[in-house]
N, C-alpha and C positions, 0 to 999 in steps of 0.2 A: 717783376716778375710775384706772383700771386703766390701767399702763404696757404697750404690747403688746410683745412675747417673740419673740425670734427663733425660729423652727422649725427643730429639727433634724433632722436625717436624710431618708428618704424615704416617701411611704405605699405602702400595699400597690397600688393601681394604677399607680402609678408602677414600682417593680420587676416588675410583673409585663408590662407595655410592654418594658421592658430586655431582660427574658425573652425576649418573641415575637417581637421583632428579629434578635435574638442569632443564635436559631432556625434564623429565615426564611434567615439570611445564612448561619449555617453549611450547612442545608441546598440553597443554591445553589452553595457553593465544594464541597462534596461531589461534588453531579454534574457539577461542570464538572470536576474535578481526577479524575475516577472514574480509578482506575489501570488496570482493565483496557481501557477506551478507550484511554486514553496509549499503551497496551501496543501495539494492535493499531493507530492510527496510527503509530506509530514500527517497524510491522513493515512498514506499507505504505511507509513511506518506504525501509526495506531494499528492497524489492519496488522502486521506485519507480527507485531509485539500481543495484540488478542491472540490469532494462530498460534504462538506460543505458548501461550497460557492454556490454551486450548489440547494443544498436545501434552503437555506436562500432563492434565489433568487427564486425560485415555492413559497415558501411560501409570497413572497413579492407578485407577480404576482395574488395570489390567492385573499388578500388581498388587492389589491390595487383596487381603484373606477371605474379604466378605466373596467375593466373586470368582476366586479362583484364578489363579495367574495365567495369565497368558489372555484372555478373555476379553477384547476389545467390547468396549459400550456400545449400545447401538444410540441410536440418537436423544431419545426419551431418557435413558438413565444419562448420559454425557449432558443432558439438559437441567437435570436433578441436583446434579452437582459441581454444578459451577453458578457464580453469583453476577447480580445483575442483567438475569437473564430479564428481556423485555417480555417477552410472548413467546410461545412456545405451540410450533405449529409442526413437532418433529413425524406427526401421524402420518398429514395429509403432504408436506413438501419436503423433507428434509430440512428444515431450516433452521436455523437456531437464530433469535433479534437482543441484541443488546442494548441496554441504555445508553443512551449517549456516545455510540460508535457509527458512524455513514462508512456504506463499503461500496457507495454507488448512488446511480441515478434510478428510482424506482420503474425498472428494466425489467421483463423475462430476462432470463430464468432467474435473477438476482433480484429482490426488492432492498429498500433501503436498510442498513442495519441487519444485514441477514449473511449469516454464514450455511453454508451446505456440508452435512456431514454426511457421509455414509461410511457404513465397518461391514468387515465379511464376516466377524465373531473374532476367531483367532490370529487371523494369518493378516489382515493387512485393513486398513481407514486413509478416508481419505477427508482435507477438508479444504474448501474455497471459498472464497468474496469476490464480492465485483471490484478488480481496480479503479483508482480512481488518474495514475500517471502510468499508466503501460506501456511499453512500448511496443512498436510499431506492427499489429494485426494481434497483440492479446488484451486478452479483456479479463483475467484474474489474477489474485494470486491463489496458488495453490501448494498444501502439504500435500505427499503423498508416502505414507509408512514403508519403508522399505526399499522407494526411487529417490527421495531426496531427506537431505541432513538439515536442511531450515524451506522454510516458505520460500516461492520464488515463482515469478510468473510463468502462466500457463493454464490450461482450459480448465472447464468448470469441472470439479468433479461429477461422474454419472450418478 
């Protein structure tokens, strides 16, 4: 009579299944933690934060005693109140460009580092910048006073 012996080690099939499972999990992790996507998400967060600062400056300008309550600045006036403005081309394009902020590739209508700001004086204003990691079919991060509570993905300001 034979005495059953315990099997030592794994079979080839068991090892192959484990290798396939590890490969699939590694593929999922690489897709989720894609460094390029994470970098673009971080840059979009910087753009959103900069827009939040611009929104605060616009409201501070409108509420200051110098300008009169409720009048939003034009592009030139806003550029004069912000720090780290790289170049001011408001008179011709409506863009405000900041040092060390990237808002997308140099393509029309937005250039690298540029935020578009439009104001109608006392009723509304719009700020937009090119997004780097937008949802499908949307190209900009945008804030419209009276419509949005925070910057969101949307169309470029007119």
